[in-house]
PQR file with spaces between the fields and no chain letter, atoms N, CA, C, O and H, PARSE charges and radii, in Angstrom:
ATOM       1  N    MET     1       8.672   87.056   41.233 -0.4000 1.5000
ATOM       2  CA   MET     1       8.081   86.217   42.554 -0.0000 2.0000
ATOM       3  C    MET     1       9.390   85.299   42.971  0.5500 1.7000
ATOM       4  O    MET     1      10.216   84.588   42.400 -0.5500 1.4000
ATOM       5  N    ARG     2       9.091   85.729   44.271 -0.4000 1.5000
ATOM       6  CA   ARG     2      10.163   84.911   45.632 -0.0000 2.0000
ATOM       7  C    ARG     2       9.772   83.468   45.487  0.5500 1.7000
ATOM       8  O    ARG     2       8.613   83.097   45.296 -0.5500 1.4000
ATOM       9  H    ARG     2       8.420   86.307   44.735  0.4000 1.0000
ATOM      10  N    SER     3      10.887   82.624   45.598 -0.4000 1.5000
ATOM      11  CA   SER     3      10.579   81.216   46.041 -0.0000 2.0000
ATOM      12  C    SER     3      10.613   81.054   47.748  0.5500 1.7000
ATOM      13  O    SER     3      11.433   81.635   48.460 -0.5500 1.4000
ATOM      14  H    SER     3      11.828   82.925   45.754  0.4000 1.0000
ATOM      15  N    ASP     4       9.417   80.031   48.302 -0.4000 1.5000
ATOM      16  CA   ASP     4       9.499   79.625   49.499 -0.0000 2.0000
ATOM      17  C    ASP     4      10.658   79.047   49.922  0.5500 1.7000
ATOM      18  O    ASP     4      11.002   79.033   51.104 -0.5500 1.4000
ATOM      19  H    ASP     4       8.751   79.559   47.724  0.4000 1.0000
ATOM      20  N    GLY     5      11.347   78.517   48.929 -0.4000 1.5000
ATOM      21  CA   GLY     5      12.100   77.145   49.492 -0.0000 2.0000
ATOM      22  C    GLY     5      13.431   77.610   49.687  0.5500 1.7000
ATOM      23  O    GLY     5      14.076   78.405   49.005 -0.5500 1.4000
ATOM      24  H    GLY     5      11.068   78.528   47.969  0.4000 1.0000
ATOM      25  N    TRP     6      13.809   76.867   50.934 -0.4000 1.5000
ATOM      26  CA   TRP     6      15.090   77.643   51.262 -0.0000 2.0000
ATOM      27  C    TRP     6      16.225   77.122   50.149  0.5500 1.7000
ATOM      28  O    TRP     6      17.219   77.776   49.834 -0.5500 1.4000
ATOM      29  H    TRP     6      13.284   76.221   51.488  0.4000 1.0000
ATOM      30  N    MET     7      15.859   75.772   49.606 -0.4000 1.5000
ATOM      31  CA   MET     7      16.953   75.103   48.901 -0.0000 2.0000
ATOM      32  C    MET     7      17.306   76.208   47.469  0.5500 1.7000
ATOM      33  O    MET     7      18.418   76.318   46.952 -0.5500 1.4000
ATOM      34  H    MET     7      15.051   75.241   49.862  0.4000 1.0000
ATOM      35  N    ASP     8      16.416   76.731   47.160 -0.4000 1.5000
ATOM      36  CA   ASP     8      16.615   77.915   46.074 -0.0000 2.0000
ATOM      37  C    ASP     8      17.459   79.218   46.188  0.5500 1.7000
ATOM      38  O    ASP     8      18.011   79.806   45.258 -0.5500 1.4000
ATOM      39  H    ASP     8      15.513   76.643   47.580  0.4000 1.0000
ATOM      40  N    GLU     9      17.454   79.635   47.810 -0.4000 1.5000
ATOM      41  CA   GLU     9      18.273   80.588   48.306 -0.0000 2.0000
ATOM      42  C    GLU     9      19.339   80.523   48.537  0.5500 1.7000
ATOM      43  O    GLU     9      19.936   81.597   48.602 -0.5500 1.4000
ATOM      44  H    GLU     9      17.006   79.157   48.566  0.4000 1.0000
ATOM      45  N    THR    10      20.088   79.299   48.767 -0.4000 1.5000
ATOM      46  CA   THR    10      20.996   78.994   49.256 -0.0000 2.0000
ATOM      47  C    THR    10      22.166   78.845   48.244  0.5500 1.7000
ATOM      48  O    THR    10      21.966   78.321   47.148 -0.5500 1.4000
ATOM      49  H    THR    10      19.603   78.426   48.714  0.4000 1.0000
ATOM      50  N    VAL    11      23.495   79.347   48.648 -0.4000 1.5000
ATOM      51  CA   VAL    11      24.450   79.790   47.742 -0.0000 2.0000
ATOM      52  C    VAL    11      25.720   78.361   47.975  0.5500 1.7000
ATOM      53  O    VAL    11      26.620   78.569   48.789 -0.5500 1.4000
ATOM      54  H    VAL    11      23.657   79.772   49.538  0.4000 1.0000
ATOM      55  N    PRO    12      25.699   77.367   47.431 -0.5600 1.5000
ATOM      56  CA   PRO    12      27.096   76.521   47.834  0.2800 2.0000
ATOM      57  C    PRO    12      28.269   77.212   47.994  0.5500 1.7000
ATOM      58  O    PRO    12      28.513   78.186   47.281 -0.5500 1.4000
ATOM      59  N    THR    13      29.097   76.794   48.923 -0.4000 1.5000
ATOM      60  CA   THR    13      30.428   77.177   49.031 -0.0000 2.0000
ATOM      61  C    THR    13      31.077   76.200   48.264  0.5500 1.7000
ATOM      62  O    THR    13      30.624   75.094   47.972 -0.5500 1.4000
ATOM      63  H    THR    13      28.899   76.003   49.502  0.4000 1.0000
ATOM      64  N    PRO    14      32.416   76.780   47.884 -0.5600 1.5000
ATOM      65  CA   PRO    14      33.260   75.618   47.259  0.2800 2.0000
ATOM      66  C    PRO    14      33.857   74.798   47.850  0.5500 1.7000
ATOM      67  O    PRO    14      34.491   75.099   48.861 -0.5500 1.4000
ATOM      68  N    ARG    15      33.810   73.568   47.380 -0.4000 1.5000
ATOM      69  CA   ARG    15      34.567   72.208   48.231 -0.0000 2.0000
ATOM      70  C    ARG    15      36.122   72.682   48.205  0.5500 1.7000
ATOM      71  O    ARG    15      36.727   73.263   47.304 -0.5500 1.4000
ATOM      72  H    ARG    15      33.295   73.324   46.559  0.4000 1.0000
ATOM      73  N    VAL    16      36.565   72.262   49.448 -0.4000 1.5000
ATOM      74  CA   VAL    16      37.957   72.026   49.637 -0.0000 2.0000
ATOM      75  C    VAL    16      38.619   70.804   48.987  0.5500 1.7000
ATOM      76  O    VAL    16      38.080   69.697   48.973 -0.5500 1.4000
ATOM      77  H    VAL    16      36.073   71.790   50.180  0.4000 1.0000
ATOM      78  N    GLU    17      39.578   71.016   48.557 -0.4000 1.5000
ATOM      79  CA   GLU    17      40.097   70.064   48.080 -0.0000 2.0000
ATOM      80  C    GLU    17      40.879   68.901   48.634  0.5500 1.7000
ATOM      81  O    GLU    17      41.971   69.425   48.414 -0.5500 1.4000
ATOM      82  H    GLU    17      40.015   71.915   48.568  0.4000 1.0000
ATOM      83  N    THR    18      41.155   67.905   49.100 -0.4000 1.5000
ATOM      84  CA   THR    18      41.788   67.019   49.966 -0.0000 2.0000
ATOM      85  C    THR    18      43.349   66.982   49.990  0.5500 1.7000
ATOM      86  O    THR    18      44.096   66.819   50.955 -0.5500 1.4000
ATOM      87  H    THR    18      40.268   67.480   49.278  0.4000 1.0000
ATOM      88  N    GLY    19      43.640   67.177   48.687 -0.4000 1.5000
ATOM      89  CA   GLY    19      44.968   67.379   48.334 -0.0000 2.0000
ATOM      90  C    GLY    19      45.680   68.735   48.622  0.5500 1.7000
ATOM      91  O    GLY    19      46.873   68.963   48.819 -0.5500 1.4000
ATOM      92  H    GLY    19      43.034   67.310   47.903  0.4000 1.0000
ATOM      93  N    GLY    20      44.570   69.595   48.588 -0.4000 1.5000
ATOM      94  CA   GLY    20      45.298   71.077   48.652 -0.0000 2.0000
ATOM      95  C    GLY    20      45.711   71.687   49.975  0.5500 1.7000
ATOM      96  O    GLY    20      45.421   71.019   50.967 -0.5500 1.4000
ATOM      97  H    GLY    20      43.600   69.409   48.428  0.4000 1.0000
ATOM      98  N    GLU    21      46.300   72.769   50.155 -0.4000 1.5000
ATOM      99  CA   GLU    21      46.700   73.149   51.294 -0.0000 2.0000
ATOM     100  C    GLU    21      45.662   73.521   52.301  0.5500 1.7000
ATOM     101  O    GLU    21      45.918   73.466   53.504 -0.5500 1.4000
ATOM     102  H    GLU    21      46.536   73.312   49.350  0.4000 1.0000
ATOM     103  N    GLY    22      44.467   73.907   51.834 -0.4000 1.5000
ATOM     104  CA   GLY    22      43.576   74.007   52.619 -0.0000 2.0000
ATOM     105  C    GLY    22      42.846   73.273   53.444  0.5500 1.7000
ATOM     106  O    GLY    22      42.048   73.738   54.258 -0.5500 1.4000
ATOM     107  H    GLY    22      44.259   73.951   50.857  0.4000 1.0000
ATOM     108  N    ALA    23      43.132   71.879   53.239 -0.4000 1.5000
ATOM     109  CA   ALA    23      42.902   70.649   53.971 -0.0000 2.0000
ATOM     110  C    ALA    23      44.105   70.341   54.929  0.5500 1.7000
ATOM     111  O    ALA    23      43.911   69.387   55.683 -0.5500 1.4000
ATOM     112  H    ALA    23      43.781   71.501   52.578  0.4000 1.0000
ATOM     113  N    ALA    24      44.977   70.801   55.004 -0.4000 1.5000
ATOM     114  CA   ALA    24      46.043   70.687   56.030 -0.0000 2.0000
ATOM     115  C    ALA    24      45.832   70.957   57.370  0.5500 1.7000
ATOM     116  O    ALA    24      45.406   72.107   57.473 -0.5500 1.4000
ATOM     117  H    ALA    24      45.134   71.576   54.392  0.4000 1.0000
ATOM     118  N    VAL    25      45.932   70.453   58.356 -0.4000 1.5000
ATOM     119  CA   VAL    25      46.005   70.616   59.789 -0.0000 2.0000
ATOM     120  C    VAL    25      46.954   71.315   59.810  0.5500 1.7000
ATOM     121  O    VAL    25      47.954   71.033   59.149 -0.5500 1.4000
ATOM     122  H    VAL    25      46.278   69.519   58.272  0.4000 1.0000
ATOM     123  N    PRO    26      46.859   72.649   60.751 -0.5600 1.5000
ATOM     124  CA   PRO    26      48.055   73.210   61.041  0.2800 2.0000
ATOM     125  C    PRO    26      48.864   72.505   62.163  0.5500 1.7000
ATOM     126  O    PRO    26      48.346   71.641   62.870 -0.5500 1.4000
ATOM     127  N    THR    27      50.116   72.892   62.297 -0.4000 1.5000
ATOM     128  CA   THR    27      50.863   72.614   63.555 -0.0000 2.0000
ATOM     129  C    THR    27      50.517   73.055   64.982  0.5500 1.7000
ATOM     130  O    THR    27      50.667   72.589   66.111 -0.5500 1.4000
ATOM     131  H    THR    27      50.537   73.594   61.722  0.4000 1.0000
ATOM     132  N    PHE    28      50.102   73.920   64.555 -0.4000 1.5000
ATOM     133  CA   PHE    28      49.778   74.557   66.242 -0.0000 2.0000
ATOM     134  C    PHE    28      48.598   73.480   66.469  0.5500 1.7000
ATOM     135  O    PHE    28      48.697   72.905   67.553 -0.5500 1.4000
ATOM     136  H    PHE    28      49.979   74.299   63.638  0.4000 1.0000
ATOM     137  N    THR    29      47.425   73.060   65.615 -0.4000 1.5000
ATOM     138  CA   THR    29      46.264   72.410   66.141 -0.0000 2.0000
ATOM     139  C    THR    29      47.117   70.907   66.398  0.5500 1.7000
ATOM     140  O    THR    29      46.371   70.297   67.165 -0.5500 1.4000
ATOM     141  H    THR    29      47.345   73.527   64.735  0.4000 1.0000
ATOM     142  N    TRP    30      48.011   70.257   66.191 -0.4000 1.5000
ATOM     143  CA   TRP    30      48.641   69.230   66.409 -0.0000 2.0000
ATOM     144  C    TRP    30      49.243   69.426   67.705  0.5500 1.7000
ATOM     145  O    TRP    30      49.101   68.493   68.495 -0.5500 1.4000
ATOM     146  H    TRP    30      48.617   70.752   65.568  0.4000 1.0000
ATOM     147  N    ILE    31      50.050   70.697   68.190 -0.4000 1.5000
ATOM     148  CA   ILE    31      50.785   70.528   69.337 -0.0000 2.0000
ATOM     149  C    ILE    31      49.710   70.888   70.509  0.5500 1.7000
ATOM     150  O    ILE    31      49.798   70.414   71.641 -0.5500 1.4000
ATOM     151  H    ILE    31      50.165   71.455   67.548  0.4000 1.0000
ATOM     152  N    LEU    32      48.714   71.761   70.108 -0.4000 1.5000
ATOM     153  CA   LEU    32      47.678   71.565   70.949 -0.0000 2.0000
ATOM     154  C    LEU    32      46.712   70.370   71.323  0.5500 1.7000
ATOM     155  O    LEU    32      46.360   70.094   72.470 -0.5500 1.4000
ATOM     156  H    LEU    32      48.642   72.146   69.189  0.4000 1.0000
ATOM     157  N    GLY    33      46.431   69.863   70.444 -0.4000 1.5000
ATOM     158  CA   GLY    33      46.267   68.253   70.492 -0.0000 2.0000
ATOM     159  C    GLY    33      47.178   67.139   71.553  0.5500 1.7000
ATOM     160  O    GLY    33      46.863   66.253   72.347 -0.5500 1.4000
ATOM     161  H    GLY    33      46.717   70.086   69.512  0.4000 1.0000
ATOM     162  N    GLY    34      48.035   67.541   71.227 -0.4000 1.5000
ATOM     163  CA   GLY    34      49.138   66.496   71.603 -0.0000 2.0000
ATOM     164  C    GLY    34      49.151   66.759   73.313  0.5500 1.7000
ATOM     165  O    GLY    34      49.065   65.894   74.184 -0.5500 1.4000
ATOM     166  H    GLY    34      48.291   68.261   70.582  0.4000 1.0000
ATOM     167  N    VAL    35      49.307   68.438   73.509 -0.4000 1.5000
ATOM     168  CA   VAL    35      49.193   69.162   74.968 -0.0000 2.0000
ATOM     169  C    VAL    35      48.061   68.380   75.808  0.5500 1.7000
ATOM     170  O    VAL    35      48.181   67.874   76.923 -0.5500 1.4000
ATOM     171  H    VAL    35      49.378   69.141   72.801  0.4000 1.0000
ATOM     172  N    ALA    36      46.982   68.416   75.009 -0.4000 1.5000
ATOM     173  CA   ALA    36      45.497   68.163   75.683 -0.0000 2.0000
ATOM     174  C    ALA    36      45.569   66.364   75.655  0.5500 1.7000
ATOM     175  O    ALA    36      44.702   65.830   76.347 -0.5500 1.4000
ATOM     176  H    ALA    36      46.884   68.828   74.102  0.4000 1.0000
ATOM     177  N    LEU    37      46.211   65.732   75.157 -0.4000 1.5000
ATOM     178  CA   LEU    37      46.107   64.627   75.238 -0.0000 2.0000
ATOM     179  C    LEU    37      47.439   64.475   76.496  0.5500 1.7000
ATOM     180  O    LEU    37      46.778   64.069   77.452 -0.5500 1.4000
ATOM     181  H    LEU    37      46.916   66.166   74.595  0.4000 1.0000
ATOM     182  N    LEU    38      48.141   64.524   76.737 -0.4000 1.5000
ATOM     183  CA   LEU    38      49.254   64.726   77.801 -0.0000 2.0000
ATOM     184  C    LEU    38      48.764   64.937   79.049  0.5500 1.7000
ATOM     185  O    LEU    38      49.194   64.380   80.059 -0.5500 1.4000
ATOM     186  H    LEU    38      48.677   64.854   75.960  0.4000 1.0000
ATOM     187  N    LEU    39      47.547   66.019   78.995 -0.4000 1.5000
ATOM     188  CA   LEU    39      46.760   66.548   80.145 -0.0000 2.0000
ATOM     189  C    LEU    39      45.990   65.185   80.811  0.5500 1.7000
ATOM     190  O    LEU    39      46.102   64.716   81.944 -0.5500 1.4000
ATOM     191  H    LEU    39      47.198   66.471   78.174  0.4000 1.0000
ATOM     192  N    MET    40      45.255   64.784   79.787 -0.4000 1.5000
ATOM     193  CA   MET    40      44.175   63.859   79.920 -0.0000 2.0000
ATOM     194  C    MET    40      44.911   62.797   80.594  0.5500 1.7000
ATOM     195  O    MET    40      44.659   62.488   81.759 -0.5500 1.4000
ATOM     196  H    MET    40      45.163   65.165   78.867  0.4000 1.0000
ATOM     197  N    LEU    41      45.782   62.248   79.921 -0.4000 1.5000
ATOM     198  CA   LEU    41      46.754   60.748   80.294 -0.0000 2.0000
ATOM     199  C    LEU    41      47.162   61.147   81.822  0.5500 1.7000
ATOM     200  O    LEU    41      47.034   60.283   82.689 -0.5500 1.4000
ATOM     201  H    LEU    41      45.987   62.499   78.975  0.4000 1.0000
ATOM     202  N    ALA    42      47.584   62.265   82.122 -0.4000 1.5000
ATOM     203  CA   ALA    42      48.513   62.331   83.774 -0.0000 2.0000
ATOM     204  C    ALA    42      46.774   62.500   84.705  0.5500 1.7000
ATOM     205  O    ALA    42      46.523   62.013   85.807 -0.5500 1.4000
ATOM     206  H    ALA    42      47.689   62.967   81.418  0.4000 1.0000
ATOM     207  N    LEU    43      45.826   63.319   83.838 -0.4000 1.5000
ATOM     208  CA   LEU    43      44.699   63.391   84.979 -0.0000 2.0000
ATOM     209  C    LEU    43      44.101   61.943   85.219  0.5500 1.7000
ATOM     210  O    LEU    43      43.864   61.536   86.356 -0.5500 1.4000
ATOM     211  H    LEU    43      46.030   63.715   82.942  0.4000 1.0000
ATOM     212  N    CYS    44      43.880   61.222   84.125 -0.4000 1.5000
ATOM     213  CA   CYS    44      43.706   59.849   84.133 -0.0000 2.0000
ATOM     214  C    CYS    44      44.619   58.641   85.336  0.5500 1.7000
ATOM     215  O    CYS    44      44.194   57.887   86.211 -0.5500 1.4000
ATOM     216  H    CYS    44      44.072   61.552   83.202  0.4000 1.0000
ATOM     217  N    GLY    45      45.874   58.920   84.874 -0.4000 1.5000
ATOM     218  CA   GLY    45      46.994   58.381   85.768 -0.0000 2.0000
ATOM     219  C    GLY    45      46.932   58.696   86.971  0.5500 1.7000
ATOM     220  O    GLY    45      47.118   57.759   87.748 -0.5500 1.4000
ATOM     221  H    GLY    45      46.219   59.533   84.164  0.4000 1.0000
ATOM     222  N    LEU    46      46.696   59.884   87.503 -0.4000 1.5000
ATOM     223  CA   LEU    46      46.346   60.653   88.960 -0.0000 2.0000
ATOM     224  C    LEU    46      44.961   59.830   89.608  0.5500 1.7000
ATOM     225  O    LEU    46      45.017   59.143   90.628 -0.5500 1.4000
ATOM     226  H    LEU    46      46.545   60.645   86.873  0.4000 1.0000
ATOM     227  N    TRP    47      43.845   60.029   88.879 -0.4000 1.5000
ATOM     228  CA   TRP    47      42.696   59.383   89.182 -0.0000 2.0000
ATOM     229  C    TRP    47      42.588   58.001   89.504  0.5500 1.7000
ATOM     230  O    TRP    47      41.756   57.608   90.322 -0.5500 1.4000
ATOM     231  H    TRP    47      43.799   60.588   88.050  0.4000 1.0000
ATOM     232  N    SER    48      43.463   57.153   88.847 -0.4000 1.5000
ATOM     233  CA   SER    48      43.279   55.821   89.177 -0.0000 2.0000
ATOM     234  C    SER    48      44.619   55.387   90.041  0.5500 1.7000
ATOM     235  O    SER    48      44.798   54.183   90.230 -0.5500 1.4000
ATOM     236  H    SER    48      44.138   57.472   88.182  0.4000 1.0000
ATOM     237  N    LEU    49      45.407   56.186   90.481 -0.4000 1.5000
ATOM     238  CA   LEU    49      46.162   56.292   91.520 -0.0000 2.0000
ATOM     239  C    LEU    49      45.050   56.300   92.799  0.5500 1.7000
ATOM     240  O    LEU    49      44.798   55.461   93.663 -0.5500 1.4000
ATOM     241  H    LEU    49      45.261   57.163   90.327  0.4000 1.0000
ATOM     242  N    TYR    50      44.552   57.533   92.534 -0.4000 1.5000
ATOM     243  CA   TYR    50      43.619   57.906   93.554 -0.0000 2.0000
ATOM     244  C    TYR    50      42.328   56.822   94.124  0.5500 1.7000
ATOM     245  O    TYR    50      41.777   56.818   95.224 -0.5500 1.4000
ATOM     246  H    TYR    50      44.757   58.215   91.832  0.4000 1.0000
ATOM     247  N    LEU    51      42.087   55.900   92.887 -0.4000 1.5000
ATOM     248  CA   LEU    51      40.840   54.982   93.411 -0.0000 2.0000
ATOM     249  C    LEU    51      41.531   53.597   93.797  0.5500 1.7000
ATOM     250  O    LEU    51      40.938   52.659   94.330 -0.5500 1.4000
ATOM     251  H    LEU    51      42.535   55.903   91.993  0.4000 1.0000
ATOM     252  N    LEU    52      42.909   53.618   93.436 -0.4000 1.5000
ATOM     253  CA   LEU    52      43.497   52.125   93.898 -0.0000 2.0000
ATOM     254  C    LEU    52      44.296   52.431   95.021  0.5500 1.7000
ATOM     255  O    LEU    52      45.221   51.635   95.186 -0.5500 1.4000
ATOM     256  H    LEU    52      43.390   54.380   93.003  0.4000 1.0000
ATOM     257  N    ARG    53      44.199   53.498   95.974 -0.4000 1.5000
ATOM     258  CA   ARG    53      44.805   53.803   97.330 -0.0000 2.0000
ATOM     259  C    ARG    53      44.696   52.892   98.194  0.5500 1.7000
ATOM     260  O    ARG    53      43.509   52.832   98.516 -0.5500 1.4000
ATOM     261  H    ARG    53      43.447   54.144   95.840  0.4000 1.0000
ATOM     262  N    GLY    54      45.399   52.031   98.831 -0.4000 1.5000
ATOM     263  CA   GLY    54      45.415   51.427   99.725 -0.0000 2.0000
ATOM     264  C    GLY    54      45.318   49.834   99.142  0.5500 1.7000
ATOM     265  O    GLY    54      45.338   48.821   99.840 -0.5500 1.4000
ATOM     266  H    GLY    54      46.363   52.080   98.570  0.4000 1.0000
ATOM     267  N    GLN    55      45.239   49.884   98.073 -0.4000 1.5000
ATOM     268  CA   GLN    55      44.752   48.382   97.240 -0.0000 2.0000
ATOM     269  C    GLN    55      45.957   47.880   97.335  0.5500 1.7000
ATOM     270  O    GLN    55      45.964   46.814   97.950 -0.5500 1.4000
ATOM     271  H    GLN    55      45.223   50.707   97.505  0.4000 1.0000
ATOM     272  N    MET    56      47.315   48.353   96.840 -0.4000 1.5000
ATOM     273  CA   MET    56      48.406   47.832   96.116 -0.0000 2.0000
ATOM     274  C    MET    56      49.365   47.742   97.536  0.5500 1.7000
ATOM     275  O    MET    56      49.389   48.539   98.474 -0.5500 1.4000
ATOM     276  H    MET    56      47.309   49.220   96.340  0.4000 1.0000
ATOM     277  N    PRO    57      50.150   46.473   97.346 -0.5600 1.5000
ATOM     278  CA   PRO    57      50.934   46.127   98.406  0.2800 2.0000
ATOM     279  C    PRO    57      52.099   47.173   98.184  0.5500 1.7000
ATOM     280  O    PRO    57      52.458   47.489   97.050 -0.5500 1.4000
ATOM     281  N    THR    58      52.673   47.698   99.339 -0.4000 1.5000
ATOM     282  CA   THR    58      53.873   48.484   99.265 -0.0000 2.0000
ATOM     283  C    THR    58      55.047   47.199   99.659  0.5500 1.7000
ATOM     284  O    THR    58      54.841   46.122  100.218 -0.5500 1.4000
ATOM     285  H    THR    58      52.381   47.442  100.261  0.4000 1.0000
ATOM     286  N    GLY    59      56.221   47.737   99.173 -0.4000 1.5000
ATOM     287  CA   GLY    59      57.312   46.718   98.767 -0.0000 2.0000
ATOM     288  C    GLY    59      58.092   46.531  100.078  0.5500 1.7000
ATOM     289  O    GLY    59      58.982   45.682  100.045 -0.5500 1.4000
ATOM     290  H    GLY    59      56.389   48.612   98.718  0.4000 1.0000
ATOM     291  N    GLY    60      57.893   47.189  101.215 -0.4000 1.5000
ATOM     292  CA   GLY    60      58.330   46.815  102.489 -0.0000 2.0000
ATOM     293  C    GLY    60      57.536   47.042  103.704  0.5500 1.7000
ATOM     294  O    GLY    60      56.316   46.922  103.586 -0.5500 1.4000
ATOM     295  H    GLY    60      57.169   47.879  101.242  0.4000 1.0000
ATOM     296  N    PRO    61      58.095   47.396  105.020 -0.5600 1.5000
ATOM     297  CA   PRO    61      56.908   47.749  105.776  0.2800 2.0000
ATOM     298  C    PRO    61      57.023   49.556  105.726  0.5500 1.7000
ATOM     299  O    PRO    61      57.839   50.352  105.262 -0.5500 1.4000
ATOM     300  N    THR    62      55.863   49.649  106.395 -0.4000 1.5000
ATOM     301  CA   THR    62      55.787   51.178  106.369 -0.0000 2.0000
ATOM     302  C    THR    62      56.328   52.174  107.515  0.5500 1.7000
ATOM     303  O    THR    62      56.169   51.950  108.715 -0.5500 1.4000
ATOM     304  H    THR    62      55.200   49.002  106.772  0.4000 1.0000
ATOM     305  N    PRO    63      56.798   52.979  107.142 -0.5600 1.5000
ATOM     306  CA   PRO    63      57.771   53.717  108.160  0.2800 2.0000
ATOM     307  C    PRO    63      56.908   54.366  108.966  0.5500 1.7000
ATOM     308  O    PRO    63      55.882   54.938  108.597 -0.5500 1.4000
ATOM     309  N    THR    64      57.366   54.270  110.183 -0.4000 1.5000
ATOM     310  CA   THR    64      56.695   54.859  111.450 -0.0000 2.0000
ATOM     311  C    THR    64      57.624   56.153  111.951  0.5500 1.7000
ATOM     312  O    THR    64      58.826   56.247  111.700 -0.5500 1.4000
ATOM     313  H    THR    64      58.199   53.806  110.482  0.4000 1.0000
ATOM     314  N    PRO    65      56.955   56.999  112.602 -0.5600 1.5000
ATOM     315  CA   PRO    65      57.515   58.243  112.972  0.2800 2.0000
ATOM     316  C    PRO    65      58.255   57.901  114.061  0.5500 1.7000
ATOM     317  O    PRO    65      57.610   57.227  114.864 -0.5500 1.4000
ATOM     318  N    ILE    66      59.657   58.183  114.449 -0.4000 1.5000
ATOM     319  CA   ILE    66      60.355   58.127  115.706 -0.0000 2.0000
ATOM     320  C    ILE    66      60.136   59.281  116.565  0.5500 1.7000
ATOM     321  O    ILE    66      60.316   60.459  116.257 -0.5500 1.4000
ATOM     322  H    ILE    66      60.181   58.730  113.797  0.4000 1.0000
ATOM     323  N    ILE    67      59.652   58.732  117.879 -0.4000 1.5000
ATOM     324  CA   ILE    67      59.469   59.462  118.850 -0.0000 2.0000
ATOM     325  C    ILE    67      60.414   59.630  119.742  0.5500 1.7000
ATOM     326  O    ILE    67      60.885   58.690  120.383 -0.5500 1.4000
ATOM     327  H    ILE    67      59.505   57.775  118.129  0.4000 1.0000
ATOM     328  N    TRP    68      60.796   60.892  119.874 -0.4000 1.5000
ATOM     329  CA   TRP    68      62.204   60.698  120.905 -0.0000 2.0000
ATOM     330  C    TRP    68      61.722   61.304  122.312  0.5500 1.7000
ATOM     331  O    TRP    68      61.117   62.376  122.351 -0.5500 1.4000
ATOM     332  H    TRP    68      60.413   61.655  119.353  0.4000 1.0000
ATOM     333  N    THR    69      61.972   60.692  123.264 -0.4000 1.5000
ATOM     334  CA   THR    69      61.751   60.713  124.484 -0.0000 2.0000
ATOM     335  C    THR    69      63.124   61.078  125.369  0.5500 1.7000
ATOM     336  O    THR    69      64.171   60.432  125.379 -0.5500 1.4000
ATOM     337  H    THR    69      62.463   59.822  123.233  0.4000 1.0000
ATOM     338  N    PRO    70      62.887   62.020  125.937 -0.5600 1.5000
ATOM     339  CA   PRO    70      63.978   62.177  127.074  0.2800 2.0000
ATOM     340  C    PRO    70      64.292   61.107  128.102  0.5500 1.7000
ATOM     341  O    PRO    70      63.498   60.488  128.810 -0.5500 1.4000
ATOM     342  N    THR    71      65.629   61.015  128.039 -0.4000 1.5000
ATOM     343  CA   THR    71      65.830   60.082  128.877 -0.0000 2.0000
ATOM     344  C    THR    71      67.155   60.359  129.830  0.5500 1.7000
ATOM     345  O    THR    71      68.179   60.911  129.428 -0.5500 1.4000
ATOM     346  H    THR    71      66.274   61.518  127.464  0.4000 1.0000
ATOM     347  N    THR    72      66.919   59.833  131.260 -0.4000 1.5000
ATOM     348  CA   THR    72      68.082   60.188  132.243 -0.0000 2.0000
ATOM     349  C    THR    72      69.481   59.503  132.024  0.5500 1.7000
ATOM     350  O    THR    72      69.735   58.305  131.904 -0.5500 1.4000
ATOM     351  H    THR    72      66.087   59.384  131.586  0.4000 1.0000
ATOM     352  N    ALA    73      70.278   60.541  132.005 -0.4000 1.5000
ATOM     353  CA   ALA    73      71.767   59.843  132.182 -0.0000 2.0000
ATOM     354  C    ALA    73      72.499   59.255  132.856  0.5500 1.7000
ATOM     355  O    ALA    73      73.619   58.959  132.440 -0.5500 1.4000
ATOM     356  H    ALA    73      70.071   61.515  132.103  0.4000 1.0000
């Protein structure tokens, strides 16, 4: 006779020991996470500069283009 309960038909998987080698995070995962964090920080920094454009005072006068006009000698 078959059981209709799903709990009777499942097979539990063995637990991973927290101190064992199976629980360690691979180095590649840490490197990938670090790269993702750096990209996110760069993106947030550029986004904040975009939002604050024109709000921060500059150190000196803004440069103006020099227009050269011909002069008579």
